[in-house]
C-alpha positions, 0 to 999 in steps of 0.5 A, a space after each residue: 901261287 897266283 894260280 892257287 889264289 885266284 882258283 881259290 878267291 874265284 871258287 869261293 865267290 862261285 860257292 856263295 853265288 851258287 849258294 844264293 842262286 839255288 837256296 834249298 827248297 822243299 815240296 811240303 805236305 800238311 794234313 789238316 783234321 777238320 773238326 766236321 766233315 767237309 762238304 763239296 761246296 766247301 771245298 770248292 771255296 776253299 780251292 778258289 781262295 787258294 788260287 786267288 790269295 796264294 797261287 798266281 799267273 805264272 807258278 801254282 805253288 799250293 794245292 789243296 787235296 780233299 777226299 770226299 766223306 773224309 774230314 781231312 784236308 791236305 795242303 801241298 806246297 811245291 818247290 818253296 823255301 822255309 820262309 815261303 811255306 810258312 807264309 803259305 800256311 798261314 794264309 791257309 789257315 787264314 782262309 779255313 778261319 775265315 770260312 768258319 772251320 775249325 781244324 788242327 794242323 800239323 797231322 802228318 807234316 813232310 818236307 821233302 827237299 829238292 835236290 839242287 846238288 848238280 846245279 850247285 857242284 857244276 857252278 862251283 866247278 866252273 868258278 874254280 876252272 875260271 879262277 884257275 884260268 885267271 891265275 895261269 894268265 897272271 902268272 904268265 903275264 907276270 914279269 917281276 923278279 921275286 926269287 933268286 930263280 927270277 934273277 938268273 932267269 931274267 937277268 943271267 946273274 948270280 945273286 950275292 944274298 937276299 933280305 
């Protein structure tokens, strides 16, 4: 019973930890339909603003794609949680607004979940194994008399009755 209890407790803790360490993340794509065609200079300025306001030196969180002669611009966000995606979208909307571009968003939005299944499962299995090992060590070190069989085993006596 001790082995099962420890395996369940440590396994539950491992499940909680895996949810914190490996949160659900997404690759996100959204197309913005601009009212007017975007010039190469305007697109260059948008890219610079995205790199200054959203991306940093270590990670390239967001990028934009524009095909010349088109009035659409695509925002791509890589490996981010929903809160981060919403924040990047807000900043990108501000960039377009400060440049005087009028647009319609939510055209062709795509959420692609990143599969964190394997690391989560490995973390849970390892935590259950650790709990099982702790339970076995605890059970082997436990010399308390808990049942009639323990009285017979440790004391070599028969029991007259139990409460």
